N, C-alpha and C positions, 0 to 999 in steps of 0.2 A: 204558819206565821202571819199570813194575810188575814186570817180570821181573828187572830189576837189583836193585830193593829187596828182592825176595823172596830173591835170592841172598845179599844182605848179611845178611838175617835168618837165612838158613840157616847162614852161617859163624859168626854170633854165637851161635846156638843150639847149634852143634856144640862151641863152646869152653866155653859155660856154659849149661846147659839151663834155668836159672831166669831168665835175662835175655832180653828180647825187644825188638826194634826193627826194624820193617819199613819205616821211613820214613813211616809213617802213625800208628802207635800204638806205645807202648813201655811196658814194666813191668819191675820188678825185685822180688826177694823183700823182704818187710818186715823191717827190722832196727830195733827200737826201742831207745832209750836206756834206762838203768836208771830214770831219772825218769819216762819215758813208761810203762814197764812198771808202775811204782808206781800211776800213774793208772788203767791198765787193771785192775790188781789190785783197786783199790777198787771199780771197777765190778763185777767178778766177785764180790767178797765181798757186795756189796749184792744181787746177783741170785740168788746160790746158794740162798738160802732159798725162792725161788720156783720152783726147779727140781724137776720131778717125774721122778725116775729111772726110774720104772716106765713112764711114757709117753714119756720122753726128749724132753720139751719144757718150755719155760718157761711158768708160769701167769700169768694176769692176771685181776684182778677188775673186774667191771662194777658200777657203782652208779647207773645212769640211762640215759636214752634216748641212742642213738647213731645216726648217719645210716645205717650199713651193717650193723647187726646186728639179728637177730630178737629176741635176749634183751635184757633191761634190767638184770639183776642176776645175780650168781653168779660162780663161778670157772671160767675157761676156759683152754685151751691155745693160746697165742698164737704165730702163725706168724712174723711179722716180728721179734718179740722173741726168738724161739728162734734164728733165723738170726744176729741180732746178738750173742747170748750165745755162740754157737759161735765166731764170729769173735773175740770177746774172749778166749776160752779159747786159741785158736790163737796170738793175738798175744803171749801170755805166753811162748811158745816154751819150754814146760815139758812134757816127755814125759808127765807124770802126767795132763795134761788132754786129750791128743790123742784118745784113744779116745772120751771123753765127747763131744768136739766132733764127731767123725765120726758117732757115733750120732745126735746131734741133727740134723745136716745130712741124713743118710740118711732119718730119719723125717720131717722137715719137708718135704723135697723131694717125698716121696711124696704130699703133700696137694695138689700142683699139678694143675690140670686138664690132662691130657695127651691128651685126646681131640681129635684134629685136626678132627673134624667139629663140635665144640662152639664156640659163639660166644665162650666164655670160655677157650678153650685158651690155656695159658701163664700163667694167672692163679692166684693162691692165695686161699683164704678168709682171713678174719681169724683164725678159730679152727678147731681140729680139729673141734669140736662142731657147726660150721655149714658143712658141705661145700657147694660152689657149686651142685651139682645139685639140692639140696633147699632152698636159701635162699629166704625170702620177701622179705626186704629187698633193696634194689638191690645188685648186685655192685660192689665197688670195683676197677675195672680199673687203678687206680694201683698196686695191689699187684704187678703185673708189673714196674713200674718200680722201686719201692722195694726189692723183694726181689732183683731182678736186680743192683742196685748192690752189695748186701751180698755176694751170691754171687760177683760179679766181684772184690771185695776178697779173698774167701776163695781164689778160684781163682788170681789173679795174685800174691797175697802169700804163699801157702803151697802152691804147686803141688807142690813137691818133697816135701812131707810127706804129701800125699793118697794113699791107696791107689788103685791104678789103676782099680778098678771104681767107686769113689766119684767119682773125677775124671771119669770118663766120664758118670756120672749128672749131675754138676754142669754139664758142658758141654751135655748135652742139655736140661737145665732152663733154662739161660741162653739158649740158642738159641730154645727155645719162647717164653720171656718176650719176647725181642727181636722175634720174629715177631708176637706179640700187640701189641706197641707199634707196630710198623710198620703192622699192619692197622688199628689204632685211629686212628693218624695224627692225634694231638691237635694242635689249632691253636696258634699262637704266643702267644695271649692267655692261656693257662693256664701261667703262667710256670714254676713249678718242675717241672711234669711235661713241659713243652715242652723244657726244658734237660735234665732227667734222661733223657728218652726219646732225645734227640739223642745224649747221651753213651753210653747203653747200645747203641743201634743202630750208632753209629760204631765203638765199641770192639769189639763182638761181630762185626760184619761183617768187620773186618780180622783179628781173632784167628782166625776160623774160615773165612775166605775165602768170603764169601757175596756175590757180585757185585751182585745186584739190591739187596740191603740197603746195600751200600757207596754206590751211587748215591743211594738214598733218604736215607741219613743225611747225606751231604754237602749234598743239597738242603734237608733239614730244618734243618740248622745255618745255612745261608745264609739261609733264609726267616726264621728267628727273629732272626738278626742284622739283616737289612733292616727287619724289623718293629719291632725295638727302637730302631733309629736313627731311624726315622720317628716313633715315639712319644716319643722322647727318654727312654725309661724302660720299665719292665715294666708289663704290664697290671694285675697285682695291685699297684696303685700304692702306693708308700711303705709296703710291708708288712713289719712286724717279723717276721711268720711266714715269708713266702715269700722275701723278699729274702735272708735268711740261708741258707735252703735253696738258693736259686739260687747264692749265692756258694760254698757248700760243693761243689755239683756242678761249678761252673766251676773251682774249685780242682782237683778230680779231673781235669777235662778238661785243665787246664794241665799236669798231671803226666803224663797218659797220651796226649794227642794231640800229635804232633810234626810233622805235615805243615804247612809254613809258612803257607799261606793259612788253613787251619782254625785253627791256633794263633793267628794274628793276630786273627781274629774273637773267639776265646775271651778273649784278653787285653783286647780293647776292651770286651767285655761285662762282664768282671770289674771294670774301672774304672767303668763305668756303675753297677754295683751299689753300690760304695762312695761314689760321688757322691750317690746317693739318701740314704744314711745320713748322710753328712757335712752336707748342707745342711738336714737336719731335726733334727740333734742339738742338744739344749738343755743346755748345760754346767751351769748352776746346779742343775737338777734331775737331770741325767744321764739324761734321758728322750729317747726317740725320738719327737719331736713329730709330730702328725698333719697332715692327715687320713689315716686308714688304710683301705685297701681290704680287707685281710685281717689280722686280729690275734686271737690266741688269749688274750691277757692285756693288760689296759689299762696297768698299770705294767710296764716291762720286767723280766725276771728278772735276778738278779745275774750270771748267766752271760754276759749281754750286756756287763757291765763287764769280765769276764775276757776276752771276745773282743777288746774294744778294747785292753786291756792287752797281750795277746799280739800283736795285729796292728800295734801301734805300737812294738814292741820295748820295752815298759815305759814309754813316754812318757805314755800316758794312764792314770794311776793313780787309780782310783776306789775303792780299798780292797778289791777282789775280784780275785784274780790267777789263779785256776784257770780257764783259758780254756774248755776243753771236754773231754769224755771221748773224743771221736773224735780220737785223737792223730795220725792221718794228716793231718788238715786243718791247713795252715800258712798262715794268712791274713796279708796285708801290706797296710796302707792306703797307697795311692799318696801320695807325698810332697807333691804339690801340694794334697792335701785335708786334711793334718794341721792347718793353721791353724783350720779349722772346729771342731776338737776342743780345741785347745790355747790358742788366743788369739782366741776369737770376739768380735765387736763387736756390742753390743745397744744400742738396739732394732734389729731387722732384720726386713724383711718378705719372706717367701719365697712366691712365686707359681708355681704349676705348672699346665700344661695336661696332664691325664692322658689325655684322650680328645679327639682332634681332630675326629672325625666327629660329626655331630649325633645325639643331643643332646650337646653338648660338656660334658665334665666338667673342672672346674678346682678347684684347691685353693689355699687361702690359709692361711698360717701366720705368726703374729705372735710373734716371739721377743723377749721383754723381759728385763730383769735378774732379775725375780722370778717370772715365769710365762711360759708359752707357750700361745697360744690358736690353735686351728685349725678349719677347716671345709671341707667340700666343697660345691660349689654344688648338686649333686644326687647322691643315693645312697639305697639301701635302708637300713633300720635292722635288718638281719640281725645276729645276735649276733657275727659276725666283722668287722663294719664299724664304723668310728669316724668318722662324718661331722662330729660336733661333739665337740671334745675340748680340755680345758684341763689343764695340769700346773702345779704349784707345789710348794714344799718343797725338800728336799735329796736327794742320792743315797741317804743313809741312811734317809730317811723321805719319799718322794715322795707327794704327794696328787694327786688328779685329779677332774675333773668330766666325766661322760659323759652324753649325752642318749640315752634309750632309750624305745621304746614296747613295752609288755609285754602279751601275750595269755596269760592264766592264769599270769602271772609269768615268762613266757619271751619272749625277744625276738621280735617279730612281723615277719617278713620282708616282708609285704605293705604295711607302712608305708613311705612314701617321703618322704625328707627333702629340703628345698630351702633354700638360704640365700644371703645376700650378706654379706660381711664387710669391715670397714674397721678395720684395726689391732685395738683391743681391744673392738670392738662387732660383734655379729652379729644380723641380722634373719633369722628362720627360719620355715619353714612345714612342715607334715606333711599328706599326704593318703594315699589307700589305693588299691591296685591290685586289681582283681577277679581277675586272673590271676597275682597274686603268690604267693609261698610263705608257708607258716605258720612252721615252725621253720627251714626252709632255703629258699634262693632258688630252687632247682631241683627238689629231691627230692620235696617234699610240696606241690605247687602246689594252691591252693584250687580246688575243683571248682565251677565256675559261680559263683564268688564267695561260696560258703557255708562257714560253720564254726560250731562251738559254742563258747560262752565262758561262763566264770564270773566273769571279771575282765578289764577293759581299762583301761590306765592309761599316762599319760605320766610318765616318771621322770627327775628330775635327780639322778643318783647321784654323791655326793661320796665318793670313795675315800679310805681312811685318815683319815676325818673323823668326829668324834663328832656324832651326830645332834642333841645338845643345842645345838650351835652354829648350827643351821639354823633358819630361820623360814619360815612359810607366809604367803601373802597374806591380807589381811583379808577379801577377797571374790574371787570367781573371776577377774575381769579386772583386779584392782588390782596395782600394782607392789609388789615387796618388795625390800628391801635388808638384807643382813646381812654381818657380818665374820667371816672365818675366816682364821687365821694371818696377820693384818695385811693381808689383802686384802678389799676389798669386792666383793660379788657383787650385781648388779642384774638382776632377772628380772621380766618382765611377760608373762603369757599374755593377749594382747589379743583372741584369738578361739578359741573351742573349742565345736564342735558335732559330735556323732556321732549322726546320726538324731535321736531324741527325747531322748537323754541329755545333760543339761546339765553334770553333773560336780561335783566338790568337791575341795578340797585336803586332804591329810593328810601327816604327817611320820612317818618310821620309820628303823630302823637294825638292824644285826645285831651290834653291838659293835665291828665293824671299820670298816664303811662306814655312812654315813648317807644319807638321801635325802628329797626332798620330791616327792610324787606328786600329779598331777592325775588323780583317779579318775573315769573316764567311766562305768564300770559295775562293780558288785561285788554278787554275789548268787547265786541259783540258776542252774544252767546254762541258757542260752537260745540259741536259733538266731539267727544273724546272717547276713543275705543282703546283701552289699555291692551287688549289682546293683539291689536294690530301694530303696537309700538315696539320697536326693537330695543330702544334705550330710553329709560326714564329713571334717572338716579342723580343723587347729589352727595358730595362729600365735603366735610369742612373740619377744620381744626379750631380748638379753643384753648385759651389759657387765661387765668385770672391771677393777679398778684398785686401786692402793694405798689402804689404809684412810683415809689423810689427804687423798686427792685429792678435788677437787670435780667431780662428774659432773653434766652438765646433765640436767634432767628434761624430756625431749622427748616430746611426744605422738606416738602412732602414727596416721597417716592411712590408713584402710583402708576397703574397700568390697567388696561381693559383687555383681557384675553379670554377667549372661549365663553363670552357672556358674563364674566365676573370682573367686578371692580375690586382691585386689591390695592391697599394703601399702607404705607409705613411712615411713621413720624414720631420722633422723640421717644423711641423705644416701644411704641404702640403699633398695633396692626389690626386691620379689619378686612373682611372680604364679603361682598354681597353681590347677588345677581343684578344685572342692569336691566334685563328684560322683565317686564311685569309678569308675575306668575301666580298660581294659586297658593293660598295658604293651606298647608296640609294639616292633618291632625284635628279634624272635626270631632265632636263628641267628647271633648276632653273632660267635661264635668262628670260624665258617666263612666269614663274609663280610667280615671286617675286615682281612685281610692276604693279599696275593697277591704272587707273585714279580715282580721288576722286569720291566716290559714287559707284564705281565698285569693291572695294577691297573685298576679301572674308570675312574679319572681319565685314565690314559694312553690307553687304548683309546677312551674316549668323545671325548677331545679330538682324537685322530688321525682318527677317522671324521667328526667334525663339521667339522674343517678341510678334509677331503676333499670334503665335501658343498657347502660354501659357494660355491666357484667352479665347481661342476659345472653341466652343461647341464640344462635342464628335461627331464623324462621326460613325454611327452605321451600322453594317451589318445586314440586315433584321430587322432593328429597335430594335435589341436585344443586339448585342455584338460589342465591339470595332472593327472598320473596319481596314483591313490591311493597307489601305492608311494612316490612322491616325498613326498606328504603325510605318510605314516607316518615317513619318514626325517626330514623337517623337524620334525615333532612330537617325535620322539625326541631330536633334537639340542637342541631348545628345552628339553625337560624335563631333559636331562642338564646343560645350561648352568645351569639354575636350581639343580639339586641340587648342582652343583660350585661354586656361587657365582661363576660366570664371567660377570660383567656385560658384558665386552667381547664375548664370544661371543653373548650375547643381542642385543647391538646389531648385530653382523654379520648375524645371522639376520633381524633386523628389516629391515636394509638390503636383503637379498635379496628380502624380501617386498614392499617399498615399491613397486616398479614395477607390482605387481598392482593397485594403486589407480589407475594412470595408463597408462603406455606398454604394459604387458603385460596390460591389463584383459581382453583377449580370451581369455587363457589361463584365466580363472576358469571352472570347469565350469558347465554348465547343470544344472538341478535336476530331472532326470527318470530317474535311475538310482541304485541303491544305491552303486555304485562311485564315482559322481560327487558325490552329496550328502555323502559323508563328508568332502569337502574342508572343510566348515564347521568341523570340529573344530579346525583349525589357527588360523584367525583368532580363534576363541573362546579358545584357549589364550593367544594374544598378548594378548587383552583381559584375561584373568585376571591376567597379569603386569603389564601396562602401564596398564590402566584407560582406554586410548584408545578412545573410543566408536566410532571408525571400524571397528575390528575386530569389535565387537559387532554393529553394523548389517550388516556383511558376512556374518558367520557364522551368525547366528540363523535367517535364512530357509532355510538348508540343512536345519536341524532341523525347521522348521515344515512345509516342503513334503513331507517324508517321510510326513506324515499328512494332507496336503491333497489329496484325490482329484482328479486333473485331469479335464477334460472328455473327453479322449481315452482314458480308462482302459479297459482290456480287461475282459471279463467276469470273468476270473480275478482281476484286480487289484481289481475291485469286491467280489468275494467275500472277499478278504483284509481289505479295509477294513471290510466288514460285520461281521467278527469282532473289530473293535477293533484290528487289527494294521496295520502300515504297508502301503500299497498296493504298496510295492516288495518285499514279501515274495516269496521264490521258492524257499525251502528249500534253498539252497546254504550250506554251512557257513561260508564266509568272510563271509557276511552278518552273522554274529554278532560280528564285530569292526566292520564298516562301519556297521551301523545303531546298535548300542549305544554306540559311541564318540561319535557326534555328539549323540545324545540325552543322554548323560551330561554332555557339555560344556555343553549348553544348560541343563541343571539347575544346574550349578555357576555358570553366568553369571547366571542369572535367579533361582535359588532356588525355581522353580516345580516342584512334585513331579510334575506331569503328564508332564514329560519323562522323568524317571527311572522312573516307573511304566510308561510306554510301553516303555522299554528292557527292564525286568524281565519284563513280560508276554511280549514278543517272545522273549526268551531262553528262558523256561520252555516256550513252545510248541515252539520248535526242539528243545530237549532231549527233550521228550516224543515228538517225531516222529522224531528222527534218531539219538539216542544208542543204541549197541548194548549188549548185555549185558556186554561186556568193558570198557565205559567209553569206547571210541573211537567214531569217526564214519566212515561211508562217505563217499566224495567226494560222492555224491548217492544218493538212494534207489534209482536204477536202475544205480548203478555201485558194486559191492560191494568196493571197495578202500580201505584206510586210508592215503590219501595224506598224506604228512608235513606239507607246509605248510598243506593244508586243515585238518588237525587242529590245526595251530599257530594258525590264526586263531581257532579255537574256544577253545583253551586261553587264549590271550592275551585274547580277548574276555570270557571269564568272569572272569579275574583283574581286568581293567580295570573291569568293571561292579561286581564285589563291592567294590572299593576305595571306590566312591562310593555304593553302594546303602545306604539307611538300614536299620538293624537290624530295624525293625518292618515292613518291606515284606513283604507276604504271599507274594511269589514268591521271597524270598531263601532259605528253606530248600531249595526245589527246586533252585535254582541252585547253592547251596553243595554239595548232595548230588551233583549232576552233576559239578561241578568236582573234588570229592574222588575220585569214582569214576574220572575220567579220569587224575588224577595218580597214583593207585595203579596203574592199568594201564600208564601210561608208564614207571613205575619198573621194571617187569618186562620191557620191550621194549628196554632200552638195549643198545648195542653194547659191546664190551669196553672201548673208549675212553671210554664214558660218553655217547655221542651217540645219534642216532636216524636210521634209514634213510629213503630216499625213500618206500618203503612200510613203515610203522612196524612191522608184524608179520612182515616178510619178512627174515630174517637174511642172505639171499643178495643182497639189493638193495644199492645203493650208499648211503653216508652222505651226507645232505643237510643243509646248514648253516642255511638259513632256518627250516625247521621246528624243528630242534634248538634254535636260539636262542629261538624262541617258547616252546617247552616250558620251557627254562631260565628265561626271564622269568616265566612263570606260577608256577613253583615258588619262585623267589626271593621273589616277591610274596606267595605263600601263607605261606611261612615267616615273613616279616617281619610279616605281618598277624595271625599266630597261627591261621590256618585249617589249617595243616599242622603236624605234629609236627616240631620243629626237628632233633632228633637223627636222625630217619628221612629227612627230605627235604633238609635243608641240605647234607649231603655229596654228594648226587646233583646238586644244582644247582651246587655249587662245582666238582665234577669236570667237568660239562658246560661251564661257562664256561672253565675252563683248557684243555679239549680244543678249544674253538672258536677261541680266540685264535690258535693257529698257522695257522688257515685265512685269516688276514688277510695279504695279500702286501705286498711292499715299497712298492707304490703305495697302500696303505691300502684295498685292495679286498678284500671278503669273497669267497672262492672257493667252488667246489662248490655254487653256488646253482642250483636248478632254475628254468628259464625259466617265464614265464607259462604256465599249464596249464589247458586246458579239460577237462571230464570226458569219459571214454571208457571203455566197458566192455571193456577189453582190458589185461590185466596187462602185456604187453610194451610197451605204449604208455608206461607209467610208467617202465619200465626204460630206455627209449631217449630219454627227454626230455633235451635238451641241458643241459649244465652251464656256467654262465658266472660271470664274476668282476665285482664292482663293481655288480651290479644292485641297485637300491634295495630289492627284496624281501629281500635279504640284509643290506644295510647297516642297514635300519631296526631289525630285532629285536635286532641287536647293540647298537645305541644304547639300546634299551629295557632290555637287561640292565645296561648300564653305569649307567643312571639308577637302576634298581631296587637295585643293589648299594650305591649312595651314599645312596639315599633313606631317610629315617627317619620 
């Protein structure tokens, strides 16, 4: 088929060199109407005064801090703007501009990092003055995507005009950019870049016949499509900034991707984008109502009105008809969505689930005749987010209310917003994350929760509103009501405490916007350490209504108990921690979307259902084997994370005979491999609170430290050091001993259990960990056996999840864990897994150890112990590489059989490989649980 389509493309190209269609992608030269050329001409006229003919680039002025630049002010030569200016010059189809356009393209292409050994190969800097090699601020890898799109427009739209040498340079630059995009492999949760990168790699791979990129691009598009259908929308939810960009790129894809399956996905995604806009459009104010995940301007720009006018063929006329300067984009609102714009019915309540995984993110938007009020149940207060937003007024003069938390008068990303909304009323809370960002959610993360501040304040910002119309409360926690534009606003800050700062109210404005601020601190620069603060939280109520409406004065019932602020008001309730704490769930972009068949829910359910009817695996033909315990435990944790109550019930039913007819299978309590059985009933106790499980499980933890009368001299020696008498310095002990002691700590709350586990782990680390971070199978067996090291990796991850921050052994354990993870990263196979002997590239790939390493990394990323950008891609690749090892019977294959130690390398090479063994089933279930767990 590929051969046939290539022949078709050949005949098409033979007859008309500027038209291309190979059955996958298509393009034709740009032919603009005179009206469209007039639009482009206006753009050129506006930009030409910024053109520097000497440097052959467009200039741009900086007037403040930016995420990806070293400089904060001055005039610079702008890469992206220069490419776009050159495209506009060519679009005019006027010979007098061509050489200027060619000069700009040639100069600006030369700024691309073309060093194939460089991490940023294929990327451009923002400015000529800040080359990537010497930049101090973070590189914006998105510049490969954005500039590649413009270069593709230049190449496909004006190929016949380009000098051959320049055409070749453009081809090379586009391919380098596409390879950078493929290497970066951004996840589907970064909406505009996910789409843009799919477009670039799909188009480029077929234009220049790059087979591996063709496969990659098809899979990337499919992945984004599946992910978007599962979420019922884009990750940058309801975003005025990113949804438009997404629609623009999807329009490009609609024009250039012609393969039927891919085109069908693109058409569906395009409809989803318009569905988001339609259901949040508020006709009276002509605003795109919230809540917004990414927004660059709270009132929409007039160009949005022009977009609606053009996309509706003039039916939506809001007095602004100049749709956009990019004349190639031709948007069309699907007919079934037009009623939301033309004949909406109010009041209407729009509810959305933006994130299904825990913590679930939901949005509420109440659209009434005179206003729209919206909120997200949880969000940061980064300056690109709008978790609390109200609009009123008209299309000509829209007004808004936005809630912000400001650090030195800039939005503080470490502030986290919580809410519950019912129609026109919202109950809200704000707390703070010790590992949140300052100005940006990712780029400038607070270091150990510390920052300097001259000013901290909560702001209620009233856009397009005279500050004279606003009022402040008579005292800190008093309610206040005032009227603006025939609407009454009711606000009460019922709780506000930031360390020792009690705060005060003040009113202000800048002539355009007004605000009322609750000032927590204002004065000389002072050091703030969120980790040292016991209480930093705010709570407030809000209601909006017509000025003549009667609103009930309802008291707020709130309390602070066990570190939680709980509040109830007007049938609404919220709860949030008052002590600043870490944000969990790092690495979300890598762990939140997988291809069909590889999702943790699918894999976990499949392996769990395989386990339930399976036969018992017995130790010495007598007692439940530890590998079965690990599988059972993994299935139970997966069931809880997946919210599968039926699966929990089935796992209980499998356990029930161990209280009666299968009682003899319960292990005796005289060996490390047998005592770990107790972790399973203790997990059942944690979930069910059935005392039978507690009574069965706890003795297995206690007897590990209760020296028996028959103890050997060595066992007595270990006990004399405060360690378990079952200590033997085998690395798998560090899962078996620590898991039962950790479970006992969780069941009882007694720190002696977790302290035992931590001391034991620290001693094992000091005794067994090698300089490269890995572990010999035993002190007298100098081989890095995969599953043995897996037990150690999983054991440290399990223990660190439970171990209190103040435990004296925690720093040593965390250090050992990180050293091991760093080493594992360097010993991966090409597929992203690990071998039977971890450091031996000639040995065979083994799945049980690989899954344990993946589990340890997933856990570390989500807990914040590991850098997400460094380790999450490693863990994701391992998971995706492991899933194909599950056969049609739901058995994990390539599992090393039970293995004793032996000082013989060939012994490890020759160990049999089996399928369905619980040693392999268990860690895959752990991975499924860890990927779902939050």
